[in-house]
C-alpha positions as CSV (number, residue, x, y, z in Angstrom):
1,M,-38.6,11.3,-34.5
2,I,-35.1,10.8,-35.8
3,K,-32.4,11.1,-33.1
4,N,-29.0,12.3,-34.0
5,S,-26.4,10.3,-32.2
6,G,-23.5,12.4,-33.6
7,N,-22.2,9.3,-35.4
8,F,-22.4,10.1,-39.1
9,K,-22.5,7.3,-41.5
10,G,-22.1,7.5,-45.2
11,A,-19.7,9.5,-47.4
12,G,-22.1,12.4,-47.9
13,L,-22.6,13.0,-44.2
14,K,-18.9,12.6,-43.4
15,A,-18.2,15.2,-46.1
16,L,-20.8,17.6,-44.7
17,E,-19.3,17.1,-41.2
18,A,-15.8,17.9,-42.5
19,R,-17.1,21.0,-44.3
20,I,-18.8,22.3,-41.1
21,R,-15.6,21.6,-39.0
22,A,-13.5,23.4,-41.6
23,L,-15.8,26.4,-41.5
24,G,-15.4,26.6,-37.8
25,K,-11.6,27.3,-38.3
26,K,-12.1,30.2,-40.6
27,K,-12.1,33.9,-39.7
28,V,-12.2,37.2,-41.5
29,V,-10.0,40.0,-40.4
30,V,-10.8,43.6,-41.5
31,G,-8.3,46.4,-41.3
32,V,-4.9,47.3,-42.7
33,P,-3.0,44.0,-43.3
34,A,0.8,43.8,-43.8
35,S,0.3,43.5,-47.6
36,K,-1.3,47.0,-47.6
37,N,1.1,48.5,-45.0
38,S,3.5,50.6,-47.2
39,R,2.8,54.1,-48.2
40,N,3.4,55.7,-51.6
41,E,5.4,58.6,-50.3
42,E,8.8,58.9,-48.8
43,S,7.8,58.3,-45.2
44,S,9.0,56.1,-42.3
45,V,5.4,55.9,-41.1
46,S,3.4,52.9,-42.3
47,N,-0.4,52.7,-43.0
48,T,-0.6,50.5,-39.9
49,V,1.0,53.2,-37.7
50,V,-1.3,55.8,-39.2
51,A,-4.4,53.6,-38.6
52,A,-3.4,52.8,-35.0
53,A,-2.7,56.5,-34.2
54,Q,-6.1,57.5,-35.5
55,E,-8.0,54.5,-34.1
56,F,-6.6,54.8,-30.6
57,G,-5.3,58.4,-30.5
58,V,-1.9,59.7,-29.5
59,P,-2.1,61.4,-26.1
60,G,-1.5,65.1,-26.3
61,H,-1.4,65.1,-30.1
62,I,-4.1,63.1,-31.9
63,P,-7.5,62.4,-30.4
64,E,-9.1,59.0,-30.8
65,R,-11.0,58.7,-34.1
66,S,-12.2,55.1,-34.1
67,F,-13.1,54.1,-37.6
68,L,-12.5,50.4,-37.3
69,R,-13.7,49.2,-33.9
70,S,-16.7,51.5,-33.9
71,T,-17.8,50.4,-37.4
72,L,-17.4,46.7,-36.6
73,R,-19.2,47.2,-33.3
74,E,-22.1,49.1,-35.0
75,N,-22.5,46.4,-37.7
76,K,-21.9,43.3,-35.5
77,E,-25.5,42.1,-35.5
78,S,-26.1,42.5,-39.2
79,A,-22.6,41.0,-40.0
80,V,-23.5,37.8,-37.9
81,K,-26.8,37.5,-39.7
82,F,-25.2,38.0,-43.1
83,L,-22.4,35.4,-42.4
84,A,-24.9,32.9,-41.1
85,S,-27.0,33.2,-44.3
86,K,-23.9,32.9,-46.5
87,L,-22.6,29.9,-44.5
88,K,-25.9,28.1,-45.0
89,E,-25.8,28.8,-48.7
90,A,-22.2,27.5,-48.9
91,I,-22.9,24.3,-47.0
92,V,-25.9,23.5,-49.2
93,S,-24.3,24.5,-52.6
94,G,-20.9,23.1,-51.9
95,D,-19.2,26.5,-52.8
96,G,-15.7,27.2,-51.6
97,L,-15.4,27.5,-47.8
98,N,-13.8,30.9,-48.1
99,T,-16.7,32.4,-50.1
100,P,-18.9,33.4,-47.1
101,F,-16.0,35.0,-45.3
102,E,-14.8,36.8,-48.4
103,L,-18.3,38.3,-48.9
104,L,-18.4,39.4,-45.3
105,G,-14.9,40.8,-45.5
106,E,-15.9,42.9,-48.6
107,K,-19.0,44.1,-46.9
108,M,-17.3,45.1,-43.7
109,A,-14.3,46.7,-45.4
110,G,-16.8,48.8,-47.4
111,E,-18.6,49.8,-44.2
112,V,-15.3,51.0,-42.7
113,K,-14.5,53.0,-45.8
114,R,-18.0,54.6,-45.9
115,K,-17.6,55.6,-42.2
116,I,-14.3,57.3,-42.9
117,Q,-15.7,59.1,-46.0
118,S,-18.8,60.3,-44.0
119,G,-16.6,62.0,-41.5
120,I,-15.3,60.9,-38.1
121,S,-15.5,62.8,-34.8
122,P,-13.9,64.8,-33.3
123,P,-13.4,67.5,-35.9
124,L,-9.9,68.5,-37.0
125,A,-8.1,71.3,-35.2
126,P,-8.2,74.6,-37.2
127,E,-4.4,74.5,-37.8
128,T,-4.8,70.9,-39.2
129,I,-7.5,72.1,-41.6
130,T,-5.3,74.9,-42.7
131,R,-2.3,72.7,-43.3
132,K,-4.1,69.9,-45.2
133,G,-6.7,72.1,-46.9
134,S,-9.7,69.9,-45.9
135,S,-11.8,69.5,-42.8
136,K,-12.3,65.7,-43.2
137,P,-10.5,63.6,-40.6
138,L,-8.6,60.5,-41.8
139,I,-8.6,61.6,-45.5
140,D,-5.5,63.4,-46.6
141,T,-3.6,61.4,-49.2
142,G,-6.2,58.6,-49.5
143,Q,-3.6,56.0,-48.7
144,L,-5.1,54.9,-45.4
145,L,-8.5,54.6,-47.0
146,Q,-7.1,52.5,-49.9
147,S,-5.3,50.3,-47.5
148,I,-8.4,49.1,-45.7
149,T,-9.3,45.6,-46.8
150,Y,-9.8,42.1,-45.4
151,E,-8.1,38.7,-45.2
152,V,-9.7,35.3,-44.7
153,R,-7.5,33.2,-42.4
154,D,-7.5,29.7,-41.0
155,D,-7.6,29.9,-37.2
156,G,-6.3,26.6,-36.1
């Protein structure tokens, strides 16, 4: 049996160790980043403010319609498996360190958008439906939906 002492020798093993350590410092963030914050209309309200108001609610005005936390929670197990698989591929193939995280970011941003498009509870108030001409929560101008994306960041 070969025992791993943790002392890597050889350029290849040292490079592998460095790649694995670098992967441990990466993270993917899904949501509305600052780069997608501005809206196309004349408004003082940003996409981040709209997203937060819908995600957490505004007492007495907007009920909580979690589209981000709920989607990420519902997909956590499959996301972990997906990332683990892609990390193994990246380590073996030598692909860029960001690739597995970018693939996960694309996947999860897509899941969040699908959840919004499928409809989020609770339903809109009748006066809101009349005003906007649609009964689908979180979809009015489409700007919030279009602002949902991901970023790969170094955490450390």
